[in-house]
N, C-alpha and C positions, 0 to 999 in steps of 0.2 A: 528159437527167437520168433513173434509174432511172423505169421504166413499173412497176408491181407486176404491174398487172392485162394487162400485153402476153403473147404467146405466148410468146414467149423465154426462158429461163430468164434467172432473175436474176446468176446466176454468170456466163451468156454476155454478158448486159447491160453487166456490170461490167467483162468483158475487152473488149469493142467501147469503151466508153470509156474505158479504161483505169485506172478507178477500183480500189481495194483490194475484195476481195471481204469482208474485213474490218469493213467500212463499210456492207455492207446492211443491217444490223439495228438499227444505234447510230442513236441518237433523242437528240442534245446538247440542253441548254438554250440558250435563243439567246441571247446576249450583246447588250447593250445599245448604240444607235446611236454612244452617248456613248463605251463602252469602246470601240469597234471603234474608232473614231477615235482613240483614244488610244493602243492596240495598233500601229495602223499606223503615228503618229508615233515612238514606239518603236522600231518596227522602223527605219525611218528614221534614227533618232539612232545604233543599232547598227552600220547600216552602216557613216557617220559617222566614230564612236567607240568602235569594237568594244573597246575596252580598256573603258568606261563600266559598271561596277555599280550596281545599283538605285539605290545612295545618289547616285550620279552622276547618272543617269538621272531621278531624282526630281528632283533639285535644276535641270536643265537644264528641265522641265517644266514647274518652276514658274517659270523664268526666262521663259517662252512666255507665263504667265499661268492654266498649269493645276496649278489645287490639288490634289494627289494627295499621299497618305502612300505612304513605304515598301514597306510592309508589300504595298499594291497593286500595285505597282509589281513586286516581286519574285511574285506571284501572277501577271500577266501575262507575263513572262517566260517562268516555268514552264508556261504554256499556252502560249506561243509556241514554248518548245522553244530558248532562248537563253540565254546565260550570257557573264559579260564573259570578255573573249580576252586572256589576258597569260600568263606562265610563274610556276608558282607551287610549292612542294611541295605533293606528291604524296599529300594529306591526306586526299583521301575513299577511301571504303570500296566495291567496286563489289557491285553486285547478289550475293546468294548463289546461288552457282553458275555464274556470269556468270564466264569468264576471260579476263585483260586479256593481252593478245600485245605485244610490245614492237614498236616502230618500225622498221622497216626500212630505211626509205630514206634515212636520214643519209649522205653520201656514196659513196653510189650513182648511178654513172651511170645516167641512163635516156635509150636510145637509140634506142628503136623501139614501133612502137605496139604495144598486147597485150603490153609487158613489163609494165606497170606499169596497173592502174587503180584508180580512186577512186570514194566514193560519198559523198552528203550529204544531208541534209535541210533545207529552208529553210521559211520562214512566210511564206502567199500571201494579203496581204488583198483584200478581194472588197467589191464594194457592201453587202451586208447578209450578214457573216460571213467562213469562211477555210476556206483548207485547207491542204495541208500537199505539198510538193514533193518528191519523191526520184529523185536522176537517179545513173547510172553513168557514168563519163567516162574517158576512153583518158588519163590521165597525159602524154603526149609530143605527143600530138596536140589534145588539149583538146577531143576529139570526143564531142560526147552520144550515148552508145552506147544508152541504153533513159532512159527515166523513167514516173512513175507519180505521177497526184494521191491523196491520202485526205484523207479529214473526221477520221480518226484518227492517232494515232502508235503505233498497232500493228506489229508489224515485217511483215504481210503485204504489204503493198506494197511494200516493198524486197525483197523473197522476189521478188516478180512482177516487179520491176524486173530484178534479176540473171538469173534463171529467161529471160528475153526476149532480155537480153544475151548469154546465155551462146548460144540457140539462134541470133542471127542473127550473132555475130563469133568464136564459141569460147571462149577461155578464156586469161587473162591469168598470168602466172607468179607476181604477187604482187598483193595485193586490198588497199588501205589506207582506212581511216576513221578516222573519231572512235571515242571510248570509250563513245557513245550506248547506253543500255538496246536499243537493238534490234540494235544491231552487234555486242553484246557474248553475245545470247541463242546459247543453244546450237542454235535453229533455223537462224541465221543463222551462225554460224561452221562449225557442222556441215555446212552446203551447201556451205560453202568447201573444209573438208577434206575432205568426198566426193568433191572434184573435184579433189584434189593440187594444190589452190592457197596460196600463202604467205602468211598472213594478218598486215599489219601493221594498227597503231592509232598514231594519235596521240598525243604524249604530253598528257597531262589539262592544258586551258588555253590550248595552244599553238599560235596560229594558223601558225608559221612551218611549222610540219610538213604543211599542208594548205594553203598560202595560196594557191595557182591556184584551187582550188575556192572560196575564199572570195572572190576575182578573177569567176569566173564569175556567184555569186550577184547579187555588184552591178550586172554587166552586163545580168542579165536585168532585176531590180528597176527599173534605171534606164532601160533602154531598151524596157521590157516594161511589167513590172506597174503603175509609177507614171504610166502614162501612160493606165491603163484603170482601168475600174470594173468588174470581171464581175459582172453581175446572177447568174450560176449557174454551178453546179461544171462543168457541157456549155460555158459562155462560156469559163468560166476554160480549158478542156481546149481547147477549138478555138486560141484566141489562142494560148495558152503553146506549143501543138503549129506553129503558123505562123512563129514569132517562132524556137524550138528548130531548125525547118527554114532559116530564112535564117541560125540561127548557124552552123551546120553546110555551108552549101553557099554562102553568101555571102558571110558578113563575116569578113574579112582579117584577120590576127594577126601584131603585129610580132614579136612573138617566133617565130613561123613565117616568118619571113623574106617576109611579107605574103600567104602560103599559107592558103586557109582550114583548117578543122579536116579537112573531107572531102579536100580536096586532099591535106592531110599524113597522115591517115590510109591513104588508097587508093595514096598514090605517085604522084601525080600532080604537073606541072611547077610550076615557080613560077607565081604572076600578076604580069602585069607591072604597077608600078607607074604610075598613072595620070599 
């Protein structure tokens, strides 16, 4: 964790720990253990039933003996950064000054690494609290190119992850995200535009537009997060880092002809089936 009395500057400590600089001076109000338990259960239900809105989630929770009101569920979903995923009329209004870009990937053959990158954010429960995980993923190979944890939903940790991906892997032709406020911000779209990258955004509430990222979150949650009880942000970072290393280097994907994301991204031969 961050040591405010250490000789290293806070920004350097955040860089080493892969934490967002925006969270260095943030002081969140503690969430009660009871609410953290409900939020974790909402996260699990959202993975299993991504179409479920606040009313259905309330009823599912009540069916498990958890007495909760819809307004409380809405507040928790907002805090977690999740919403029901389904096709619906685009009646929501973007944040003033935030431009919404069209979805560019419909019927587009994605045939090579670095043609399209995608980015998303997900909620990560811990033993006492939670963090947010942002990841940049190569669309064709499913390789996680960079990632960051943050205790806030500010755009900074997303920008840091993108800049790291640029530094390590070059630049994609197209960058796809959802319509979250982090990704529609002028800071984020400006970074992409300044690097001559075409910007693509999912249709509002449409899971099909970025379904493989949803599958990535499902893998991370069921194969790593739900098996742990992270004691600290540093613990979460270390354990998630080990899993992401496994995911990229060792975990074969049927969609990649049993190759790993690393093998597909770097053009290595197909792994022989066991």
